[in-house]
CHARMM-style PDB file with segment names, atoms N, HN, CA, C and O in Angstrom:
ATOM      1  N   MET     1      -1.863  37.240 -17.578  1.00  0.00      PROA
ATOM      2  CA  MET     1      -1.067  36.167 -18.269  1.00  0.00      PROA
ATOM      3  C   MET     1      -0.568  35.031 -17.501  1.00  0.00      PROA
ATOM      4  O   MET     1       0.595  34.643 -17.396  1.00  0.00      PROA
ATOM      5  N   ILE     2      -1.592  34.579 -17.002  1.00  0.00      PROA
ATOM      6  HN  ILE     2      -2.537  34.895 -17.088  1.00  0.00      PROA
ATOM      7  CA  ILE     2      -1.782  33.326 -16.110  1.00  0.00      PROA
ATOM      8  C   ILE     2      -0.775  32.021 -16.422  1.00  0.00      PROA
ATOM      9  O   ILE     2      -0.049  31.421 -15.629  1.00  0.00      PROA
ATOM     10  N   HSD     3      -1.006  31.770 -17.993  1.00  0.00      PROA
ATOM     11  HN  HSD     3      -1.596  32.257 -18.637  1.00  0.00      PROA
ATOM     12  CA  HSD     3      -0.309  30.776 -18.379  1.00  0.00      PROA
ATOM     13  C   HSD     3       1.262  30.697 -18.371  1.00  0.00      PROA
ATOM     14  O   HSD     3       1.969  29.741 -18.691  1.00  0.00      PROA
ATOM     15  N   ARG     4       1.680  32.130 -17.858  1.00  0.00      PROA
ATOM     16  HN  ARG     4       1.105  32.906 -17.598  1.00  0.00      PROA
ATOM     17  CA  ARG     4       3.315  32.091 -17.960  1.00  0.00      PROA
ATOM     18  C   ARG     4       3.947  31.306 -16.752  1.00  0.00      PROA
ATOM     19  O   ARG     4       5.103  30.882 -16.773  1.00  0.00      PROA
ATOM     20  N   ASN     5       3.124  31.160 -15.751  1.00  0.00      PROA
ATOM     21  HN  ASN     5       2.185  31.504 -15.734  1.00  0.00      PROA
ATOM     22  CA  ASN     5       3.653  29.973 -14.829  1.00  0.00      PROA
ATOM     23  C   ASN     5       2.864  28.750 -14.405  1.00  0.00      PROA
ATOM     24  O   ASN     5       2.895  28.307 -13.257  1.00  0.00      PROA
ATOM     25  N   TRP     6       2.183  28.248 -15.360  1.00  0.00      PROA
ATOM     26  HN  TRP     6       2.158  28.608 -16.293  1.00  0.00      PROA
ATOM     27  CA  TRP     6       1.669  27.203 -15.197  1.00  0.00      PROA
ATOM     28  C   TRP     6       2.643  26.059 -15.083  1.00  0.00      PROA
ATOM     29  O   TRP     6       2.366  25.091 -14.376  1.00  0.00      PROA
ATOM     30  N   GLU     7       3.638  26.127 -15.673  1.00  0.00      PROA
ATOM     31  HN  GLU     7       3.863  26.913 -16.248  1.00  0.00      PROA
ATOM     32  CA  GLU     7       4.724  25.027 -15.473  1.00  0.00      PROA
ATOM     33  C   GLU     7       5.156  24.895 -14.247  1.00  0.00      PROA
ATOM     34  O   GLU     7       5.645  23.795 -13.990  1.00  0.00      PROA
ATOM     35  N   SER     8       5.123  25.852 -13.215  1.00  0.00      PROA
ATOM     36  HN  SER     8       4.727  26.746 -13.423  1.00  0.00      PROA
ATOM     37  CA  SER     8       5.325  25.740 -11.800  1.00  0.00      PROA
ATOM     38  C   SER     8       4.313  25.188 -11.261  1.00  0.00      PROA
ATOM     39  O   SER     8       4.603  24.346 -10.410  1.00  0.00      PROA
ATOM     40  N   ASN     9       3.010  25.393 -11.486  1.00  0.00      PROA
ATOM     41  HN  ASN     9       2.774  26.076 -12.177  1.00  0.00      PROA
ATOM     42  CA  ASN     9       2.097  24.915 -11.024  1.00  0.00      PROA
ATOM     43  C   ASN     9       1.935  23.643 -10.196  1.00  0.00      PROA
ATOM     44  O   ASN     9       2.619  22.701 -10.596  1.00  0.00      PROA
ATOM     45  N   ASP    10       1.179  23.423  -9.138  1.00  0.00      PROA
ATOM     46  HN  ASP    10       0.624  24.188  -8.813  1.00  0.00      PROA
ATOM     47  CA  ASP    10       0.936  22.036  -8.592  1.00  0.00      PROA
ATOM     48  C   ASP    10       0.178  21.033  -9.546  1.00  0.00      PROA
ATOM     49  O   ASP    10      -0.582  21.489 -10.401  1.00  0.00      PROA
ATOM     50  N   THR    11       0.352  19.829  -9.430  1.00  0.00      PROA
ATOM     51  HN  THR    11       0.969  19.458  -8.736  1.00  0.00      PROA
ATOM     52  CA  THR    11      -0.165  19.338 -10.514  1.00  0.00      PROA
ATOM     53  C   THR    11      -1.591  18.676  -9.952  1.00  0.00      PROA
ATOM     54  O   THR    11      -1.674  18.233  -8.806  1.00  0.00      PROA
ATOM     55  N   ILE    12      -2.630  18.663 -10.838  1.00  0.00      PROA
ATOM     56  HN  ILE    12      -2.562  19.023 -11.769  1.00  0.00      PROA
ATOM     57  CA  ILE    12      -4.063  18.556 -10.301  1.00  0.00      PROA
ATOM     58  C   ILE    12      -4.315  17.234 -10.372  1.00  0.00      PROA
ATOM     59  O   ILE    12      -4.792  16.611  -9.423  1.00  0.00      PROA
ATOM     60  N   LYS    13      -3.980  16.651 -11.619  1.00  0.00      PROA
ATOM     61  HN  LYS    13      -3.592  17.157 -12.389  1.00  0.00      PROA
ATOM     62  CA  LYS    13      -3.973  15.247 -11.603  1.00  0.00      PROA
ATOM     63  C   LYS    13      -3.104  14.547 -12.337  1.00  0.00      PROA
ATOM     64  O   LYS    13      -2.170  15.134 -12.883  1.00  0.00      PROA
ATOM     65  N   VAL    14      -3.279  13.163 -12.466  1.00  0.00      PROA
ATOM     66  HN  VAL    14      -4.038  12.686 -12.022  1.00  0.00      PROA
ATOM     67  CA  VAL    14      -2.314  12.650 -13.443  1.00  0.00      PROA
ATOM     68  C   VAL    14      -3.379  12.011 -14.320  1.00  0.00      PROA
ATOM     69  O   VAL    14      -4.520  11.792 -13.915  1.00  0.00      PROA
ATOM     70  N   ILE    15      -2.752  11.597 -16.088  1.00  0.00      PROA
ATOM     71  HN  ILE    15      -1.824  11.776 -16.417  1.00  0.00      PROA
ATOM     72  CA  ILE    15      -3.472  11.181 -16.917  1.00  0.00      PROA
ATOM     73  C   ILE    15      -2.607  10.548 -17.828  1.00  0.00      PROA
ATOM     74  O   ILE    15      -1.422  10.818 -18.024  1.00  0.00      PROA
ATOM     75  N   GLU    16      -3.416   9.531 -18.465  1.00  0.00      PROA
ATOM     76  HN  GLU    16      -4.379   9.311 -18.306  1.00  0.00      PROA
ATOM     77  CA  GLU    16      -2.534   8.757 -19.394  1.00  0.00      PROA
ATOM     78  C   GLU    16      -3.187   8.852 -20.768  1.00  0.00      PROA
ATOM     79  O   GLU    16      -4.375   8.617 -20.991  1.00  0.00      PROA
ATOM     80  N   CYS    17      -2.067   9.308 -21.864  1.00  0.00      PROA
ATOM     81  HN  CYS    17      -1.103   9.499 -21.683  1.00  0.00      PROA
ATOM     82  CA  CYS    17      -2.463   9.386 -23.179  1.00  0.00      PROA
ATOM     83  C   CYS    17      -2.846   7.803 -23.672  1.00  0.00      PROA
ATOM     84  O   CYS    17      -2.159   6.870 -23.256  1.00  0.00      PROA
ATOM     85  N   VAL    18      -3.886   7.592 -24.503  1.00  0.00      PROA
ATOM     86  HN  VAL    18      -4.443   8.351 -24.840  1.00  0.00      PROA
ATOM     87  CA  VAL    18      -4.602   6.693 -24.968  1.00  0.00      PROA
ATOM     88  C   VAL    18      -4.223   6.281 -26.388  1.00  0.00      PROA
ATOM     89  O   VAL    18      -4.028   5.118 -26.743  1.00  0.00      PROA
ATOM     90  N   HSD    19      -4.124   7.593 -27.322  1.00  0.00      PROA
ATOM     91  HN  HSD    19      -4.282   8.537 -27.034  1.00  0.00      PROA
ATOM     92  CA  HSD    19      -3.737   7.649 -28.526  1.00  0.00      PROA
ATOM     93  C   HSD    19      -3.418   8.571 -28.935  1.00  0.00      PROA
ATOM     94  O   HSD    19      -3.784   9.600 -28.368  1.00  0.00      PROA
ATOM     95  N   THR    20      -2.703   8.638 -29.942  1.00  0.00      PROA
ATOM     96  HN  THR    20      -2.406   7.802 -30.403  1.00  0.00      PROA
ATOM     97  CA  THR    20      -2.076  10.106 -30.924  1.00  0.00      PROA
ATOM     98  C   THR    20      -2.612  10.145 -32.190  1.00  0.00      PROA
ATOM     99  O   THR    20      -2.034  10.806 -33.053  1.00  0.00      PROA
ATOM    100  N   ASN    21      -3.880   9.392 -32.509  1.00  0.00      PROA
ATOM    101  HN  ASN    21      -4.350   8.854 -31.808  1.00  0.00      PROA
ATOM    102  CA  ASN    21      -4.583   9.957 -33.678  1.00  0.00      PROA
ATOM    103  C   ASN    21      -5.273  10.778 -33.971  1.00  0.00      PROA
ATOM    104  O   ASN    21      -6.492  10.637 -34.070  1.00  0.00      PROA
ATOM    105  N   ALA    22      -4.669  11.796 -34.170  1.00  0.00      PROA
ATOM    106  HN  ALA    22      -3.679  11.911 -34.089  1.00  0.00      PROA
ATOM    107  CA  ALA    22      -5.489  13.331 -34.636  1.00  0.00      PROA
ATOM    108  C   ALA    22      -6.092  13.494 -35.524  1.00  0.00      PROA
ATOM    109  O   ALA    22      -5.630  12.751 -36.391  1.00  0.00      PROA
ATOM    110  N   LYS    23      -7.248  14.271 -36.064  1.00  0.00      PROA
ATOM    111  HN  LYS    23      -7.623  14.874 -35.360  1.00  0.00      PROA
ATOM    112  CA  LYS    23      -7.480  14.129 -37.358  1.00  0.00      PROA
ATOM    113  C   LYS    23      -7.268  15.457 -38.129  1.00  0.00      PROA
ATOM    114  O   LYS    23      -7.533  15.695 -39.308  1.00  0.00      PROA
ATOM    115  N   LYS    24      -6.637  16.400 -37.030  1.00  0.00      PROA
ATOM    116  HN  LYS    24      -6.422  16.207 -36.072  1.00  0.00      PROA
ATOM    117  CA  LYS    24      -6.262  17.930 -38.162  1.00  0.00      PROA
ATOM    118  C   LYS    24      -4.678  18.226 -37.560  1.00  0.00      PROA
ATOM    119  O   LYS    24      -3.938  18.937 -38.240  1.00  0.00      PROA
ATOM    120  N   TYR    25      -4.275  17.758 -36.497  1.00  0.00      PROA
ATOM    121  HN  TYR    25      -4.876  17.181 -35.945  1.00  0.00      PROA
ATOM    122  CA  TYR    25      -3.114  18.341 -36.122  1.00  0.00      PROA
ATOM    123  C   TYR    25      -2.104  16.952 -35.584  1.00  0.00      PROA
ATOM    124  O   TYR    25      -2.495  15.934 -35.013  1.00  0.00      PROA
ATOM    125  N   LYS    26      -0.670  17.334 -35.999  1.00  0.00      PROA
ATOM    126  HN  LYS    26      -0.353  18.162 -36.463  1.00  0.00      PROA
ATOM    127  CA  LYS    26      -0.111  15.991 -35.662  1.00  0.00      PROA
ATOM    128  C   LYS    26       0.335  16.230 -34.320  1.00  0.00      PROA
ATOM    129  O   LYS    26       0.801  17.316 -33.975  1.00  0.00      PROA
ATOM    130  N   VAL    27       0.191  15.130 -33.464  1.00  0.00      PROA
ATOM    131  HN  VAL    27      -0.188  14.248 -33.744  1.00  0.00      PROA
ATOM    132  CA  VAL    27       0.239  15.060 -31.969  1.00  0.00      PROA
ATOM    133  C   VAL    27       1.307  14.106 -31.745  1.00  0.00      PROA
ATOM    134  O   VAL    27       1.867  14.290 -30.665  1.00  0.00      PROA
ATOM    135  N   ASN    28       1.837  12.987 -32.543  1.00  0.00      PROA
ATOM    136  HN  ASN    28       1.382  12.837 -33.421  1.00  0.00      PROA
ATOM    137  CA  ASN    28       2.530  12.009 -32.292  1.00  0.00      PROA
ATOM    138  C   ASN    28       3.829  12.514 -32.139  1.00  0.00      PROA
ATOM    139  O   ASN    28       4.741  11.759 -31.801  1.00  0.00      PROA
ATOM    140  N   ASP    29       3.995  13.578 -32.327  1.00  0.00      PROA
ATOM    141  HN  ASP    29       3.254  14.192 -32.601  1.00  0.00      PROA
ATOM    142  CA  ASP    29       5.647  14.014 -32.000  1.00  0.00      PROA
ATOM    143  C   ASP    29       5.963  14.575 -30.452  1.00  0.00      PROA
ATOM    144  O   ASP    29       7.081  14.634 -29.940  1.00  0.00      PROA
ATOM    145  N   VAL    30       4.952  14.890 -29.964  1.00  0.00      PROA
ATOM    146  HN  VAL    30       4.044  14.842 -30.380  1.00  0.00      PROA
ATOM    147  CA  VAL    30       4.823  15.606 -28.736  1.00  0.00      PROA
ATOM    148  C   VAL    30       3.850  14.654 -27.799  1.00  0.00      PROA
ATOM    149  O   VAL    30       3.604  15.142 -26.696  1.00  0.00      PROA
ATOM    150  N   LEU    31       3.382  13.627 -28.023  1.00  0.00      PROA
ATOM    151  HN  LEU    31       3.582  13.231 -28.919  1.00  0.00      PROA
ATOM    152  CA  LEU    31       2.460  12.558 -27.042  1.00  0.00      PROA
ATOM    153  C   LEU    31       3.003  11.234 -27.357  1.00  0.00      PROA
ATOM    154  O   LEU    31       3.426  10.815 -28.434  1.00  0.00      PROA
ATOM    155  N   THR    32       2.917  10.671 -26.257  1.00  0.00      PROA
ATOM    156  HN  THR    32       2.573  11.011 -25.382  1.00  0.00      PROA
ATOM    157  CA  THR    32       3.390   9.124 -26.287  1.00  0.00      PROA
ATOM    158  C   THR    32       2.162   8.383 -25.883  1.00  0.00      PROA
ATOM    159  O   THR    32       1.663   8.629 -24.785  1.00  0.00      PROA
ATOM    160  N   ALA    33       1.632   7.492 -26.680  1.00  0.00      PROA
ATOM    161  HN  ALA    33       2.037   7.292 -27.572  1.00  0.00      PROA
ATOM    162  CA  ALA    33       0.431   6.654 -26.297  1.00  0.00      PROA
ATOM    163  C   ALA    33       1.058   5.877 -25.027  1.00  0.00      PROA
ATOM    164  O   ALA    33       2.203   5.437 -25.130  1.00  0.00      PROA
ATOM    165  N   GLY    34       0.340   5.704 -23.849  1.00  0.00      PROA
ATOM    166  HN  GLY    34      -0.590   6.062 -23.766  1.00  0.00      PROA
ATOM    167  CA  GLY    34       0.638   4.862 -22.828  1.00  0.00      PROA
ATOM    168  C   GLY    34       1.687   5.547 -21.792  1.00  0.00      PROA
ATOM    169  O   GLY    34       2.270   4.876 -20.940  1.00  0.00      PROA
ATOM    170  N   LYS    35       1.847   6.755 -21.924  1.00  0.00      PROA
ATOM    171  HN  LYS    35       1.374   7.301 -22.615  1.00  0.00      PROA
ATOM    172  CA  LYS    35       2.710   7.564 -21.219  1.00  0.00      PROA
ATOM    173  C   LYS    35       1.706   8.415 -20.375  1.00  0.00      PROA
ATOM    174  O   LYS    35       0.648   8.870 -20.810  1.00  0.00      PROA
ATOM    175  N   GLU    36       2.213   8.570 -19.046  1.00  0.00      PROA
ATOM    176  HN  GLU    36       3.072   8.201 -18.693  1.00  0.00      PROA
ATOM    177  CA  GLU    36       1.541   9.256 -18.050  1.00  0.00      PROA
ATOM    178  C   GLU    36       1.996  11.086 -17.958  1.00  0.00      PROA
ATOM    179  O   GLU    36       3.165  11.465 -18.016  1.00  0.00      PROA
ATOM    180  N   TYR    37       0.893  11.956 -17.821  1.00  0.00      PROA
ATOM    181  HN  TYR    37      -0.057  11.648 -17.773  1.00  0.00      PROA
ATOM    182  CA  TYR    37       1.342  13.265 -17.965  1.00  0.00      PROA
ATOM    183  C   TYR    37       0.644  13.862 -16.632  1.00  0.00      PROA
ATOM    184  O   TYR    37      -0.356  13.379 -16.100  1.00  0.00      PROA
ATOM    185  N   ASP    38       1.196  14.747 -16.289  1.00  0.00      PROA
ATOM    186  HN  ASP    38       2.008  15.139 -16.721  1.00  0.00      PROA
ATOM    187  CA  ASP    38       0.956  15.794 -15.241  1.00  0.00      PROA
ATOM    188  C   ASP    38      -0.015  16.823 -15.800  1.00  0.00      PROA
ATOM    189  O   ASP    38       0.280  17.430 -16.829  1.00  0.00      PROA
ATOM    190  N   VAL    39      -1.213  17.054 -15.136  1.00  0.00      PROA
ATOM    191  HN  VAL    39      -1.453  16.561 -14.300  1.00  0.00      PROA
ATOM    192  CA  VAL    39      -2.097  17.973 -15.716  1.00  0.00      PROA
ATOM    193  C   VAL    39      -1.849  19.306 -14.727  1.00  0.00      PROA
ATOM    194  O   VAL    39      -2.038  19.257 -13.511  1.00  0.00      PROA
ATOM    195  N   LYS    40      -1.506  20.213 -15.268  1.00  0.00      PROA
ATOM    196  HN  LYS    40      -1.352  20.252 -16.255  1.00  0.00      PROA
ATOM    197  CA  LYS    40      -1.273  21.598 -14.677  1.00  0.00      PROA
ATOM    198  C   LYS    40      -2.297  22.510 -14.878  1.00  0.00      PROA
ATOM    199  O   LYS    40      -2.272  23.546 -14.213  1.00  0.00      PROA
ATOM    200  N   ASN    41      -3.309  22.294 -15.775  1.00  0.00      PROA
ATOM    201  HN  ASN    41      -3.329  21.452 -16.315  1.00  0.00      PROA
ATOM    202  CA  ASN    41      -4.415  23.153 -15.916  1.00  0.00      PROA
ATOM    203  C   ASN    41      -5.451  22.725 -16.758  1.00  0.00      PROA
ATOM    204  O   ASN    41      -5.034  22.028 -17.683  1.00  0.00      PROA
ATOM    205  N   GLU    42      -6.794  22.928 -16.745  1.00  0.00      PROA
ATOM    206  HN  GLU    42      -7.133  23.494 -15.994  1.00  0.00      PROA
ATOM    207  CA  GLU    42      -7.695  22.341 -17.168  1.00  0.00      PROA
ATOM    208  C   GLU    42      -9.023  23.110 -17.483  1.00  0.00      PROA
ATOM    209  O   GLU    42      -9.547  23.905 -16.703  1.00  0.00      PROA
ATOM    210  N   THR    43      -9.502  22.777 -18.716  1.00  0.00      PROA
ATOM    211  HN  THR    43      -9.076  22.131 -19.350  1.00  0.00      PROA
ATOM    212  CA  THR    43     -10.628  23.667 -19.157  1.00  0.00      PROA
ATOM    213  C   THR    43     -11.683  22.292 -19.382  1.00  0.00      PROA
ATOM    214  O   THR    43     -11.569  21.105 -19.073  1.00  0.00      PROA
ATOM    215  N   ASP    44     -12.781  23.102 -20.092  1.00  0.00      PROA
ATOM    216  HN  ASP    44     -12.873  24.066 -20.342  1.00  0.00      PROA
ATOM    217  CA  ASP    44     -13.894  21.954 -20.648  1.00  0.00      PROA
ATOM    218  C   ASP    44     -13.351  20.928 -21.450  1.00  0.00      PROA
ATOM    219  O   ASP    44     -13.451  19.714 -21.274  1.00  0.00      PROA
ATOM    220  N   GLU    45     -12.712  21.592 -22.433  1.00  0.00      PROA
ATOM    221  HN  GLU    45     -12.630  22.579 -22.577  1.00  0.00      PROA
ATOM    222  CA  GLU    45     -12.383  20.561 -23.824  1.00  0.00      PROA
ATOM    223  C   GLU    45     -10.945  20.216 -23.567  1.00  0.00      PROA
ATOM    224  O   GLU    45     -10.618  19.067 -23.864  1.00  0.00      PROA
ATOM    225  N   PHE    46      -9.912  21.110 -23.003  1.00  0.00      PROA
ATOM    226  HN  PHE    46     -10.177  22.043 -22.762  1.00  0.00      PROA
ATOM    227  CA  PHE    46      -8.339  20.548 -22.811  1.00  0.00      PROA
ATOM    228  C   PHE    46      -7.847  20.469 -21.639  1.00  0.00      PROA
ATOM    229  O   PHE    46      -8.233  21.008 -20.601  1.00  0.00      PROA
ATOM    230  N   TYR    47      -6.817  19.652 -21.861  1.00  0.00      PROA
ATOM    231  HN  TYR    47      -6.503  19.215 -22.703  1.00  0.00      PROA
ATOM    232  CA  TYR    47      -5.713  19.357 -20.585  1.00  0.00      PROA
ATOM    233  C   TYR    47      -4.525  20.262 -20.844  1.00  0.00      PROA
ATOM    234  O   TYR    47      -4.054  20.165 -21.977  1.00  0.00      PROA
ATOM    235  N   PHE    48      -4.068  20.943 -20.191  1.00  0.00      PROA
ATOM    236  HN  PHE    48      -4.451  21.022 -19.270  1.00  0.00      PROA
ATOM    237  CA  PHE    48      -2.755  21.620 -20.109  1.00  0.00      PROA
ATOM    238  C   PHE    48      -1.796  20.860 -19.315  1.00  0.00      PROA
ATOM    239  O   PHE    48      -1.881  20.789 -18.089  1.00  0.00      PROA
ATOM    240  N   ILE    49      -0.753  20.208 -20.101  1.00  0.00      PROA
ATOM    241  HN  ILE    49      -0.684  20.265 -21.097  1.00  0.00      PROA
ATOM    242  CA  ILE    49       0.327  19.170 -19.623  1.00  0.00      PROA
ATOM    243  C   ILE    49       1.771  19.733 -20.132  1.00  0.00      PROA
ATOM    244  O   ILE    49       2.036  20.602 -20.962  1.00  0.00      PROA
ATOM    245  N   ILE    50       2.608  18.903 -19.316  1.00  0.00      PROA
ATOM    246  HN  ILE    50       2.393  18.197 -18.641  1.00  0.00      PROA
ATOM    247  CA  ILE    50       3.915  19.228 -20.045  1.00  0.00      PROA
ATOM    248  C   ILE    50       4.410  18.086 -21.010  1.00  0.00      PROA
ATOM    249  O   ILE    50       4.869  17.068 -20.491  1.00  0.00      PROA
ATOM    250  N   ASP    51       4.355  18.173 -22.171  1.00  0.00      PROA
ATOM    251  HN  ASP    51       3.982  18.999 -22.592  1.00  0.00      PROA
ATOM    252  CA  ASP    51       4.538  17.167 -23.305  1.00  0.00      PROA
ATOM    253  C   ASP    51       5.963  16.867 -23.341  1.00  0.00      PROA
ATOM    254  O   ASP    51       6.802  17.207 -22.507  1.00  0.00      PROA
ATOM    255  N   ASN    52       6.182  16.022 -24.668  1.00  0.00      PROA
ATOM    256  HN  ASN    52       5.500  15.746 -25.345  1.00  0.00      PROA
ATOM    257  CA  ASN    52       7.546  15.496 -24.593  1.00  0.00      PROA
ATOM    258  C   ASN    52       8.699  16.482 -24.862  1.00  0.00      PROA
ATOM    259  O   ASN    52       9.898  16.247 -24.710  1.00  0.00      PROA
ATOM    260  N   THR    53       8.101  17.688 -25.309  1.00  0.00      PROA
ATOM    261  HN  THR    53       7.127  17.878 -25.432  1.00  0.00      PROA
ATOM    262  CA  THR    53       9.299  18.722 -25.454  1.00  0.00      PROA
ATOM    263  C   THR    53       9.570  19.399 -24.144  1.00  0.00      PROA
ATOM    264  O   THR    53      10.327  20.369 -24.128  1.00  0.00      PROA
ATOM    265  N   ASN    54       8.940  18.907 -22.909  1.00  0.00      PROA
ATOM    266  HN  ASN    54       8.325  18.119 -22.922  1.00  0.00      PROA
ATOM    267  CA  ASN    54       9.238  19.609 -21.846  1.00  0.00      PROA
ATOM    268  C   ASN    54       8.688  21.262 -21.714  1.00  0.00      PROA
ATOM    269  O   ASN    54       9.165  22.074 -20.921  1.00  0.00      PROA
ATOM    270  N   ARG    55       7.516  21.557 -22.742  1.00  0.00      PROA
ATOM    271  HN  ARG    55       7.129  20.898 -23.387  1.00  0.00      PROA
ATOM    272  CA  ARG    55       6.881  22.694 -22.392  1.00  0.00      PROA
ATOM    273  C   ARG    55       5.417  22.318 -22.316  1.00  0.00      PROA
ATOM    274  O   ARG    55       4.902  21.283 -22.738  1.00  0.00      PROA
ATOM    275  N   ILE    56       4.877  23.265 -21.748  1.00  0.00      PROA
ATOM    276  HN  ILE    56       5.296  24.106 -21.405  1.00  0.00      PROA
ATOM    277  CA  ILE    56       3.226  23.489 -21.617  1.00  0.00      PROA
ATOM    278  C   ILE    56       2.764  23.649 -22.592  1.00  0.00      PROA
ATOM    279  O   ILE    56       3.092  24.622 -23.273  1.00  0.00      PROA
ATOM    280  N   ALA    57       1.644  22.569 -23.099  1.00  0.00      PROA
ATOM    281  HN  ALA    57       1.377  21.780 -22.546  1.00  0.00      PROA
ATOM    282  CA  ALA    57       0.737  22.365 -24.024  1.00  0.00      PROA
ATOM    283  C   ALA    57      -0.769  22.328 -23.883  1.00  0.00      PROA
ATOM    284  O   ALA    57      -1.114  21.655 -22.912  1.00  0.00      PROA
ATOM    285  N   GLY    58      -1.659  22.799 -24.499  1.00  0.00      PROA
ATOM    286  HN  GLY    58      -1.379  23.346 -25.289  1.00  0.00      PROA
ATOM    287  CA  GLY    58      -3.011  22.136 -24.328  1.00  0.00      PROA
ATOM    288  C   GLY    58      -3.336  21.066 -25.316  1.00  0.00      PROA
ATOM    289  O   GLY    58      -2.818  21.004 -26.431  1.00  0.00      PROA
ATOM    290  N   PHE    59      -4.193  20.249 -24.865  1.00  0.00      PROA
ATOM    291  HN  PHE    59      -4.614  20.299 -23.959  1.00  0.00      PROA
ATOM    292  CA  PHE    59      -4.607  18.938 -25.842  1.00  0.00      PROA
ATOM    293  C   PHE    59      -5.974  18.686 -25.610  1.00  0.00      PROA
ATOM    294  O   PHE    59      -6.363  18.789 -24.446  1.00  0.00      PROA
ATOM    295  N   ARG    60      -6.807  18.365 -26.520  1.00  0.00      PROA
ATOM    296  HN  ARG    60      -6.491  18.281 -27.465  1.00  0.00      PROA
ATOM    297  CA  ARG    60      -8.099  17.943 -26.328  1.00  0.00      PROA
ATOM    298  C   ARG    60      -8.252  16.720 -25.323  1.00  0.00      PROA
ATOM    299  O   ARG    60      -7.357  15.876 -25.335  1.00  0.00      PROA
ATOM    300  N   LYS    61      -9.191  16.587 -24.564  1.00  0.00      PROA
ATOM    301  HN  LYS    61      -9.919  17.273 -24.554  1.00  0.00      PROA
ATOM    302  CA  LYS    61      -9.438  15.489 -23.683  1.00  0.00      PROA
ATOM    303  C   LYS    61      -9.621  14.194 -24.213  1.00  0.00      PROA
ATOM    304  O   LYS    61      -9.722  13.219 -23.468  1.00  0.00      PROA
ATOM    305  N   GLU    62      -9.679  14.098 -25.598  1.00  0.00      PROA
ATOM    306  HN  GLU    62      -9.597  14.890 -26.203  1.00  0.00      PROA
ATOM    307  CA  GLU    62     -10.017  12.805 -26.159  1.00  0.00      PROA
ATOM    308  C   GLU    62      -8.929  11.729 -26.480  1.00  0.00      PROA
ATOM    309  O   GLU    62      -9.144  10.624 -26.977  1.00  0.00      PROA
ATOM    310  N   TYR    63      -7.650  12.282 -26.083  1.00  0.00      PROA
ATOM    311  HN  TYR    63      -7.476  13.180 -25.679  1.00  0.00      PROA
ATOM    312  CA  TYR    63      -6.393  11.696 -26.267  1.00  0.00      PROA
ATOM    313  C   TYR    63      -6.097  10.911 -24.907  1.00  0.00      PROA
ATOM    314  O   TYR    63      -5.259  10.012 -24.849  1.00  0.00      PROA
ATOM    315  N   PHE    64      -6.701  11.245 -24.049  1.00  0.00      PROA
ATOM    316  HN  PHE    64      -7.383  11.976 -24.096  1.00  0.00      PROA
ATOM    317  CA  PHE    64      -6.480  10.854 -22.485  1.00  0.00      PROA
ATOM    318  C   PHE    64      -7.449  10.204 -21.555  1.00  0.00      PROA
ATOM    319  O   PHE    64      -8.629  10.505 -21.728  1.00  0.00      PROA
ATOM    320  N   VAL    65      -7.228   9.564 -20.825  1.00  0.00      PROA
ATOM    321  HN  VAL    65      -6.268   9.319 -20.685  1.00  0.00      PROA
ATOM    322  CA  VAL    65      -7.900   9.142 -19.643  1.00  0.00      PROA
ATOM    323  C   VAL    65      -7.432   9.375 -18.112  1.00  0.00      PROA
ATOM    324  O   VAL    65      -6.271   9.177 -17.753  1.00  0.00      PROA
ATOM    325  N   GLU    66      -8.413   9.796 -17.290  1.00  0.00      PROA
ATOM    326  HN  GLU    66      -9.356   9.956 -17.582  1.00  0.00      PROA
ATOM    327  CA  GLU    66      -7.795  10.039 -15.898  1.00  0.00      PROA
ATOM    328  C   GLU    66      -7.416   8.739 -15.207  1.00  0.00      PROA
ATOM    329  O   GLU    66      -8.153   7.753 -15.191  1.00  0.00      PROA
ATOM    330  N   LEU    67      -6.242   8.800 -14.650  1.00  0.00      PROA
ATOM    331  HN  LEU    67      -5.643   9.601 -14.663  1.00  0.00      PROA
ATOM    332  CA  LEU    67      -5.937   7.501 -13.543  1.00  0.00      PROA
ATOM    333  C   LEU    67      -6.563   7.521 -12.233  1.00  0.00      PROA
ATOM    334  OT1 LEU    67      -6.357   6.607 -11.435  1.00  0.00      PROA
TER     335      LEU     67
END
């Protein structure tokens, strides 16, 4: 269960949210367009970041651009 300590992991990179127009899920409550987020873990499809609720969460890469 390595995901339990992701919040304390070093930041891999910084990304910026470019939109919150999700087709299936409501992400505009936990992401802010234009805000920068620290990536704690990454897979092929998802970034795992600390969102606006101060919890670690996974989001599709389509919402972000790398800085």
